[in-house]
N, C-alpha and C positions, 0 to 999 in steps of 0.2 A: 504494500500500500504506500503510495506516494503522498506524503502530507505536505500540502502547500499553505495551509492556514490553520491556526489554532485560536479558538475563542475561549475567553475566560469569564468565569463568575468573579465577583469581588469578595463579598463577606464570607469568611471562612475558607477562602481559596487563595486569594492574594494577600490577605491580611486578617488579623484577628479582630475584625471590626464588629462582629455580631454582638458581643457584650455591650458595646457602647450604643448600638442601635436599640437594644432592649431597654437599657437604662434611660435613654432619651424618651422612648415611648412611655415608660413607667412614670417618669417625672411629668410628662405632658398630660397623660391621662388623669393622673391624680390631681394635677392643678385644675383641670377643667371639669372633671366629673366628680371629684371629691372622694374617690375610692382608690385603693391600691390594686393594681393589676399584677397577677403573677407572671412569671416568664412564659408559662404555657399559654396563658390567655393572650399574651402579646404575640408570640410566635405562631399561634393558630391563624393569624391574619397574613402571615408573610407569603410573598409570591406576587403581590400587587404593590404598587408604589405607595409612598407615604401619604400622598394626597388621597388615594383610594381608601387607605386604612382609616384616616381621620374622617372621611365622609361616612364610613360605616359606624365608627364609634361615637362621633359627635356631629351629626349632619348639620346642625344649626350653627355650630361654632367651628367648623372644620378648618376654615381658612386661618382663623386666629390661632387655633391649635397647631396647625402645620407650621406657621411662622415661628411659634415658640419652640416647637420641636427642632427646627433647624438651628436656632440659637443654642439650644442645649447640646445638640449633636456636635456642633463646632467646638464648644467648650470642652466636651468630653473626649474629643479626638486626641488630646494630649496623652490619654491612656493607651493609644495605639499610634505611636510616632513613626513606625516604619513597617514595611511589608514583612511577611514571614521571611526569616533568613533563608536565602537561596532563590528567592523570587527574582531579584535583580540578575543573578547569574543565569537563570533559565531564560529570562526575557532577552538578555544580551546574546545568548547562544542562538536563539531563534532569529534575532535580528541579523546576526552575522551570517547565518545560513540561508537568508532570503525567505524565511517563512513569515507570511503576513499574520498579524495578531490584532485581535479586537476584543472588546468587552461586551458581553451580553448579560445584563443583570435585571433583577426585579426591582432594584432601587429606582428612584426618580432621577431625572436629568441632573438636578442641582446637587444632590448628595453624592451621586456617582462621580461627577466631575470634581467636586470638592475633595473627595477622598483620594482619588487618583493623583490630584495635584499635591495634596498634603503629604502623601506617601512618596512623592518624587518619582512616580513611574508613568505619569500620563503620556510622556513623549514616546513610549513604546507602542502605543495603540493607534492603529489606523482609523478605527471607528469605535464609537460607544453607542450601543443600543440599550436604552433604558426600558423599564417596565411599563405596564399599563395600569390605570387606576381601577379597572374593573375585572381583569382576568389575568391569569398566567399566560404570557405570550412568548416565552423564550424560544420555542420551536419556530415560530413565525419570525422572530427577531433574528435568529440564526440564519433563516432563509433570506432575509433582507441583506445581511452582510455578505452572504455567499453570492447573491445576485450582483451586488456592487463590485465584488471581486471577480465576477465572471468565473466562478469556481463551482465544480460539481460537489455535492455533499460528500461523496466518497473520497474527496481530496482534503477533507477538513476534520478537525476534532474539537470537542468541547470539554473543557476541564471545569468540573464543579464539585461541590462538597456534599450535596444532598441527593437523596433518592429521586426527588422530583427533577433535579438537574439532569440526571441520567435518563430519565423517561423523556424529558424534552429533547435531549440530544438524539435519542433513538427515533423520536417522532420526526425530527428534522433530517434524519438519514446520515448524520455525522458520527464519527467514532466517539463513543462515550468514555471519558477518562475521569476516574474518581480521585479527588484530592482528600485523602483520609488523615492528613496530618494535624487537623484541628480537633480539639475536644468536642466542638459543636457539630462535627460531621454526623449526618444521618444515613450514610451509605450502608450501614449495617441493617437498615430496614429493607434493602433490596432483596428480592428473591435470589437465592443462591444460584439459580440458573441464568440470571440476567447477564448478558455478555458485556461486562464492564471491566476494563483494565484499571485496577485500583493501586494507588501508590501510598504506602504508609508514611513515607517521608518525602520531603522535597528533593533530597539527594537521589532517591530512587527514581523520581520523575525526571530529573536532570540526566541521570544515566540512561534512561529509556530514550530521551530525546537525542542524546549523543550517539546512541547506537542506531536509531531509526532514521535520522534526518540527514546526516552527512552525505551518504551515498545517494539517497533519494533525490536530494535537491541540488546536487553538484552540477548536473547538466543544465537545469533550468536557470541557475545563477549565471552560468557561463553564457547563456543565450540572452540574458537580460541586458 
């Protein structure tokens, strides 16, 4: 299989940002609803954008709640100052070998762009496809990126940390790659027969890239 493009999730894949997302939601929900939300109550809504989640939780105050959420999210980002160790190495390797990279996330445009810039890795990505306020659209977003790249699904892979990420990748026809290095990963919820290549560490992912991409992309780089 010749891999010409790899698409990435953000939270739990590129960086340990999921805890700050949850905390920001908890602070915001408590401020506007008057009650404390558990982690499970918060994550039950994940998959759609922040705007969509606030529209569900507080439909009459969602815009005010969303604005406050972003303020809290930015302040809390000091708890995650850098991507997972090894992410820079992996992205540089892909860049050097002519592999296109993009982000496909359930986050909204603002928080996705803010996080990638804060982490210092925004420059690696050709495109950023954010989520939707009403539904999980990762498979469609992957398709949009591939169309822009003029690339067949069989030439691309998607790296994510959740069972739903892998399902969306398979629905889009790309190679599903599981990032299992974060404690928040839910890849263990996948059926054991699901054809996912899972990486317990970032180094194992880098090793896989090093083995798979050098020969595959050598001719295409020479032609570029």
